[in-house]
C-alpha positions in Angstrom: 0.0 0.0 0.0 1.3 3.5 -0.8 0.4 6.9 0.6 -1.7 7.6 -2.4 -3.9 4.6 -1.6 -4.8 6.0 1.8 -7.8 8.3 2.4 -6.8 12.0 2.3 -7.3 12.4 6.0 -4.9 9.5 6.7 -2.1 10.9 4.6 -1.3 14.0 6.7 -2.0 15.3 10.1 -5.2 17.5 10.1 -5.1 21.1 11.1 -5.8 21.4 14.8 -7.1 24.7 16.2 -5.4 24.4 19.6 -2.3 22.4 18.6 -0.2 24.1 21.2 -2.5 23.5 24.1 -3.1 19.9 22.8 0.7 19.3 23.1 0.7 20.8 26.6 -2.1 18.4 27.7 -0.4 15.4 26.1 2.9 16.2 27.7 1.4 16.8 31.1 -0.2 13.3 30.9 3.2 11.9 29.8 4.9 13.7 32.6 2.5 12.2 35.1 2.9 8.6 34.0 6.7 8.9 33.7 7.1 10.8 36.9 5.4 7.9 38.7 8.2 5.6 37.7 10.5 7.4 40.1 8.5 9.6 42.5 8.3 6.7 45.0 12.0 5.8 44.8 13.1 8.2 47.5 10.2 7.2 49.7 10.9 3.5 49.5 12.6 3.2 52.9 9.6 5.0 54.5 7.1 2.9 52.6 8.8 -0.3 53.7 8.8 0.8 57.3 5.2 2.0 57.3 3.7 -1.0 55.5 6.2 -3.6 56.8 7.5 -4.5 53.4 10.6 -6.7 53.3 13.5 -4.7 51.8 14.0 -7.4 49.1 10.5 -6.8 47.9 10.7 -3.0 47.8 11.9 -3.0 44.2 8.4 -4.3 43.3 7.0 -0.8 44.0 9.0 0.2 40.9 9.0 -2.9 38.8 5.4 -3.7 39.4 4.3 -0.4 37.9 6.8 -0.8 35.0 5.7 -4.3 34.2 2.0 -3.5 34.1 2.8 -0.4 32.1 5.0 -2.2 29.6 3.1 -5.4 29.5 -0.2 -3.8 28.6 1.1 -0.9 26.4 0.4 -2.8 23.2 -3.2 -3.5 24.3 -3.5 0.2 25.0 -2.2 1.1 21.6 -4.5 -1.3 19.9 -7.5 -0.1 21.9 -6.7 3.5 20.7 -6.6 2.4 17.1 -9.9 0.5 17.3 -12.0 2.7 19.5 -10.5 6.2 19.1 -7.3 7.5 20.7 -8.9 10.5 22.5 -11.5 8.2 24.2 -8.9 5.7 25.3 -6.5 8.5 26.5 -9.3 9.9 28.7 -10.0 6.5 30.2 -6.3 6.0 30.8 -5.7 9.2 32.7 -8.9 8.8 34.7 -8.0 5.3 35.7 -4.5 6.5 36.6 -6.0 9.1 39.0 -8.3 6.5 40.7 -5.4 4.0 41.1 -3.2 6.8 42.6 -5.9 7.5 45.2 -5.9 3.8 46.1 -2.1 3.8 46.5 -2.2 6.9 48.6 -4.5 5.3 51.2 -2.9 1.8 51.0 -2.9 -0.1 54.3 -0.7 -3.0 53.4 1.8 -4.3 50.8 -0.9 -6.1 48.7 -3.0 -3.0 48.4 -0.1 -0.8 47.5 1.3 -3.2 44.8 -2.2 -3.8 43.5 -2.7 0.0 43.1 0.7 0.2 41.3 -0.5 -2.5 38.8 -3.7 -0.5 38.2 -1.6 2.7 37.7 0.4 0.7 35.2 -2.8 -0.2 33.3 -3.9 3.5 33.3 -0.5 4.5 32.0 -0.6 1.8 29.3 -3.9 3.3 28.0 -2.8 6.9 28.1 0.9 6.9 27.0 0.7 5.1 23.6 -2.4 7.1 22.6 -0.7 10.3 23.6 2.3 9.6 21.4 0.0 8.5 18.5 -2.0 11.8 19.0 1.2 13.7 18.3 1.7 11.8 15.1 -1.8 12.5 13.9 -1.9 16.1 15.2 1.3 17.6 13.9 2.5 17.3 10.2 5.8 15.6 9.4 8.8 17.9 9.5 10.0 20.6 11.9 6.6 20.9 13.7 6.4 17.2 14.5 10.1 17.1 15.4 9.6 19.9 17.9 6.6 18.1 19.3 8.5 14.8 19.6 11.4 16.6 21.3 9.1 18.1 23.9 7.5 14.7 24.4 10.8 12.9 24.6 12.1 15.4 27.1 9.2 14.7 29.3 10.3 11.1 29.6 13.6 12.2 31.1 12.5 15.3 32.9 9.6 13.4 34.5 11.9 10.9 36.0 14.1 13.7 37.5 11.1 15.8 38.7 9.7 12.6 40.2 12.7 12.3 42.5 12.6 16.0 43.4 8.9 16.0 44.1 9.1 12.7 45.9 11.9 13.9 48.1 10.0 17.1 49.0 6.7 15.3 49.7 8.4 12.6 51.7 10.4 15.2 53.7 7.1 16.9 54.8 6.6 14.1 57.2 8.4 10.7 56.7 5.5 8.9 58.4 2.8 9.9 55.9 4.5 12.2 53.3 5.1 9.2 51.0 1.3 8.9 50.5 1.3 12.3 48.9 3.6 11.0 46.2 0.6 9.0 45.0 -2.2 11.4 45.9 -0.7 14.3 43.9 -1.6 12.5 40.7 -5.3 12.5 41.4 -6.1 16.2 40.5 -3.7 16.1 37.5 -5.3 12.9 36.0 -8.8 14.1 36.5 -8.0 17.5 35.0 -6.4 15.8 32.0 -9.5 13.7 31.4 -11.7 16.8 31.7 -9.7 18.9 29.1 -9.0 16.1 26.6 -12.3 16.4 24.6 -11.9 20.2 24.5 -8.3 20.2 23.2 -7.5 16.9 21.5 -8.7 16.0 18.0 -10.8 12.9 17.7 -9.6 10.0 15.6 -11.3 7.4 13.4 -12.2 4.0 14.7 -10.8 1.2 12.7 -12.0 -2.4 12.2 -10.3 -5.2 14.0 -10.5 -7.4 17.1 -8.6 -7.4 20.4 -5.9 -10.0 20.8 -6.7 -10.9 24.5 -4.7 -14.2 24.5 -1.7 -12.3 23.3 -2.2 -9.7 26.1 -2.4 -12.4 28.7 0.6 -14.4 27.5 2.8 -11.3 26.9 2.0 -9.7 30.3 2.0 -12.9 32.2 5.3 -14.0 30.6 7.0 -10.8 31.5 5.7 -10.9 35.1 6.9 -14.5 35.6 10.3 -13.8 34.1 10.9 -10.7 36.3 9.5 -12.5 39.4 12.0 -15.3 38.8 14.9 -12.9 38.3 13.9 -10.9 41.4 13.5 -13.9 43.6 17.1 -15.0 43.0 18.2 -11.9 45.0 15.6 -12.3 47.8 16.7 -13.5 51.1 15.7 -17.0 52.2 14.3 -16.6 55.7 15.5 -20.1 56.6 19.1 -18.9 56.3 18.7 -16.0 58.8 20.5 -17.0 62.0 22.3 -15.3 64.9 25.6 -16.0 63.1 24.2 -14.8 59.8 21.6 -12.1 60.6 21.4 -10.9 57.0 20.7 -14.3 55.6 21.5 -15.7 52.2 19.7 -15.0 48.9 17.8 -17.8 47.2 20.2 -17.6 44.2 19.9 -18.8 40.6 19.5 -22.4 41.7 16.3 -21.8 43.6 13.5 -24.2 42.2 10.8 -21.6 42.3 12.9 -18.9 40.7 13.9 -21.3 37.9 10.3 -22.5 37.4 9.1 -18.9 37.2 11.7 -18.0 34.6 11.0 -21.1 32.5 7.2 -20.3 32.6 8.0 -16.7 31.6 10.1 -17.8 28.6 7.6 -20.4 27.5 4.8 -17.9 27.7 6.7 -15.3 25.7 7.5 -17.9 23.0 3.8 -18.8 22.9 3.0 -15.1 22.6 5.3 -14.8 19.5 3.8 -17.9 17.9 0.2 -16.6 18.4 1.2 -13.2 17.0 2.3 -14.9 13.7 -1.0 -16.8 13.3 -3.9 -14.4 14.1 -5.4 -11.8 11.8 -5.2 -8.9 14.2 -2.2 -9.4 16.4 -1.5 -7.3 19.4 2.1 -6.9 18.3 2.4 -7.3 14.5 5.8 -8.8 14.0 6.0 -7.2 10.6 6.7 -3.9 12.4 10.2 -5.4 13.1 10.7 -6.2 9.4 12.3 -2.8 9.0 15.9 -3.0 10.3 15.7 0.7 11.1 12.7 0.3 13.4 14.1 -2.9 14.9 17.3 -1.2 15.9 15.4 1.7 17.4 13.3 -0.6 19.4 16.3 -2.5 20.7 18.1 0.7 21.6 15.0 2.0 23.4 14.7 -1.2 25.4 18.3 -1.1 26.7 18.8 2.6 27.4 15.9 3.0 29.8 17.2 0.0 31.7 20.4 2.0 32.4 18.4 5.1 33.4 16.1 3.1 35.8 19.3 1.6 37.4 20.8 5.1 37.9 17.7 6.5 39.6 17.0 3.4 41.7 20.5 2.7 43.0 21.8 6.2 43.1 18.8 7.5 45.0 19.4 4.8 47.6 23.1 5.4 47.6 23.0 9.1 48.4 20.5 8.5 51.2 21.9 5.4 52.8 25.6 6.0 52.2 26.0 9.7 51.9 23.3 10.5 54.5 21.2 12.9 52.3 17.7 13.7 53.5 14.8 12.9 51.0 14.5 16.5 49.9 18.3 16.9 49.4 18.3 13.6 47.5 15.6 14.9 45.2 17.5 18.1 44.4 20.6 16.1 43.8 19.0 14.9 40.6 17.7 18.2 39.5 20.6 18.7 37.1 19.3 15.7 35.2 16.2 17.6 34.2 18.2 20.6 33.0 20.6 18.4 31.0 17.7 16.5 29.5 16.0 19.7 28.2 19.3 20.8 26.7 20.0 17.4 25.1 16.5 17.0 23.7 16.4 20.5 22.3 19.8 20.1 20.7 18.9 16.7 19.3 15.6 18.1 17.9 17.5 20.9 16.1 20.1 18.5 14.7 17.6 15.8 13.7 17.0 17.5 10.4 20.7 17.9 9.7 22.4 14.9 11.2 21.7 11.2 10.7 20.1 9.4 13.8 23.1 7.1 14.0 25.5 9.9 15.0 23.1 11.5 17.5 21.9 8.3 19.2 25.3 6.6 18.9 27.0 9.6 20.6 24.3 9.8 23.2 24.6 6.1 24.3 28.4 6.4 24.5 28.0 9.4 26.9 25.4 7.7 29.0 27.5 4.5 29.3 30.5 6.6 30.4 28.3 8.2 33.1 27.3 4.8 34.5 30.9 3.6 34.3 31.9 6.7 36.4 29.3 5.8 39.0 30.8 2.4 39.2 34.0 4.1 40.4 32.4 5.5 43.6 34.5 4.8 46.7 32.6 4.1 49.9 33.1 6.9 52.4 35.0 9.1 50.0 32.2 10.3 47.8 31.8 14.0 46.8 28.5 15.0 45.2 30.1 17.8 43.1 33.0 15.8 41.7 31.7 12.2 41.7 28.0 12.5 41.1 26.7 15.8 39.7 28.9 15.9 36.5 27.9 12.4 35.5 24.2 13.0 36.3 24.4 15.8 33.8 26.4 13.6 31.3 23.8 10.9 31.6 20.9 13.3 30.9 22.7 14.8 27.8 23.2 11.2 26.5 19.5 10.4 27.1 18.4 13.6 25.4 20.6 12.9 22.3 19.3 9.3 22.2 15.5 9.5 22.9 14.6 12.1 20.2 16.2 10.4 17.1 15.2 6.9 18.3 11.6 8.1 18.8 11.5 9.6 15.3 13.1 6.5 13.8 10.8 4.1 15.6 7.5 5.6 14.4 8.8 6.6 10.9 7.2 4.7 8.1 4.2 3.4 10.1 0.9 4.5 8.5 -1.3 6.9 10.5 -4.0 4.3 11.4 -1.3 2.1 12.9 0.4 4.8 14.8 -1.0 3.4 18.1 0.8 0.1 17.5 4.1 1.8 16.5 4.1 4.0 19.5 2.9 1.2 21.7 5.8 -1.1 20.7 8.2 1.8 21.4 6.8 2.5 24.8 6.7 -1.2 25.6 10.4 -1.5 24.8 11.1 1.3 27.2 9.1 0.0 30.1 9.8 -3.7 29.7 13.5 -2.9 29.2 13.5 -0.8 32.3 11.8 -3.5 34.4 13.9 -6.4 33.1 17.0 -4.3 33.4 16.3 -3.2 37.0 15.5 -6.8 38.0 18.7 -8.0 36.4 20.9 -5.3 37.9 19.2 -5.7 41.3 20.2 -9.4 41.1 23.7 -8.4 40.3 23.8 -5.8 43.1 22.3 -8.4 45.6 25.0 -11.0 44.7 27.9 -8.6 45.2 26.3 -7.1 48.3 25.9 -10.5 49.9 29.4 -11.6 49.0 30.9 -8.4 50.3 28.9 -8.5 53.5 29.9 -12.1 54.2 33.6 -11.1 54.0 33.2 -8.0 56.1 31.2 -9.9 58.8 33.9 -12.5 59.0 36.6 -10.0 59.5 34.8 -7.6 61.9 31.2 -8.6 62.7 30.5 -5.6 64.9 31.5 -2.9 62.5 28.4 -0.7 62.0 29.7 0.3 58.5 29.5 -3.2 57.1 26.0 -2.9 55.7 26.7 0.4 54.0 30.0 -0.8 52.5 28.3 -4.0 51.2 25.5 -2.0 49.6 28.0 0.4 48.0 29.9 -2.6 46.5 26.7 -4.1 45.1 25.5 -0.8 43.6 28.8 0.0 41.9 28.8 -3.5 40.3 25.3 -2.8 39.0 26.4 0.5 37.5 29.3 -1.3 35.8 27.1 -3.9 34.2 24.6 -1.2 33.2 27.4 0.7 31.4 28.3 -2.3 29.3 24.6 -2.9 28.5 24.2 0.6 27.1 27.5 0.4 25.2 26.1 -2.8 23.6 23.1 -0.8 22.4 25.5 1.9 21.1 27.4 -0.7 19.1 24.1 -1.9 17.5 23.2 1.7 16.6 26.6 2.4 15.0 26.7 -0.8 13.0 23.1 -1.3 11.9 21.2 2.1 12.0 21.5 3.4 8.5 18.4 5.7 8.0 19.2 9.2 6.8 18.0 12.4 8.4 16.5 13.4 5.0 14.2 10.4 5.2 12.7 11.5 8.6 11.8 14.9 7.2 8.5 13.6 5.7 6.1 10.8 6.1 7.2 7.5 4.6 6.2 7.2 1.0 5.2 3.6 1.3 2.9 4.0 4.3 4.0 0.8 5.9 1.2 -1.4 7.0 1.8 -3.3 10.3 -1.6 -4.7 11.1 
């Protein structure tokens, strides 16, 4: 099918009377859902104490949201394509607000994690439709590039603002301030749902059916896989003794962990097989037929994993090791937001002049170097201004240079009526990559923390610094592995991404069909 075969209204974005305000609304919603990936990070110690959550399960407050978000994104994108993106966007932000209210009043671990999963579902409905609405609202070229740069910046800025806001709210009162990190979303989500029909253009409904088996297998497979990886680093309560008060993790040989990972892999294989055999797949594998898009998807799966790791481990590091208060910890990440804005703006301006390979390739090299520098932190000798701040900025610049060209590349060539699927796959790669990456790097950190702690306890069991030194060793090893992960993505970009900047200046002539 060619562009000339499409109806006129499908070939170009329609003129929208309030395009500027529409972009503001879309970006506010994106800021809200991305912000929630990190806003609870700084509050984790207080959440754990208040709700009696085992420290080894605290990462589920982050990964539970990311898994539900990533695992259901494709379903959200398809719902937008079938039933109208504005309608699904409104449902998503409203559901997100309701789930946030439940999280804010949570009385136990199950209620909190359940609300996080429901937040993930709301985000999965809102985020892909928001990105698709940009594609259908702004014409290809400078206008769409600028819109994408703002949208991409929200992904990084939201993460940093989440830490600042989370620190401030938690610092109001460590006993209950963490609840405000959830409740603050309620008025924002409801306001977004209210203004959506007044500012956003409606989109056509398209024929098709929902691939519910694919949604169940895909989401269930990811959940089982991450659970298995996470369990390897959880402490076996049977190993906690007077001589070993910190216990020993289950490890990679644990039967339940292995079973969960096998079930996850089998479910994901079944998901792929189903997607190749049904008429309206949740994730049309033909979208990966383009090497350009496939490279963009892989890059956007690995780089957020590195960013999740930085925020998760570094926020704990500066609190537990350097003794920062929640508010001070939040402000420690403020340079990330500034660097992200600069990097995304620069990348947007260069996107029409420089090939994506050079922008994203350079960005991933810089981000990898930032993580490598964090891996050089020395316990008890850290300086924020020399050991942390410069590399937080470097990481943000790298992310800004990477996200904009990879976003443009990932959705380029997908016809308008399939924009929800293209953006859904892109967002899925980001969230799933972040969740899998954090689970993997948490396992790495736990392994080295346990190993280091065992040695320290054997040498001097009464030293109060043992736990901090062990955590620092685990975190720095996680940073090191994360650096090599993102450099691997960089290598793929340099070797395989060959799309030219001139090709991104307009809509694809072939109007690629992915359904």
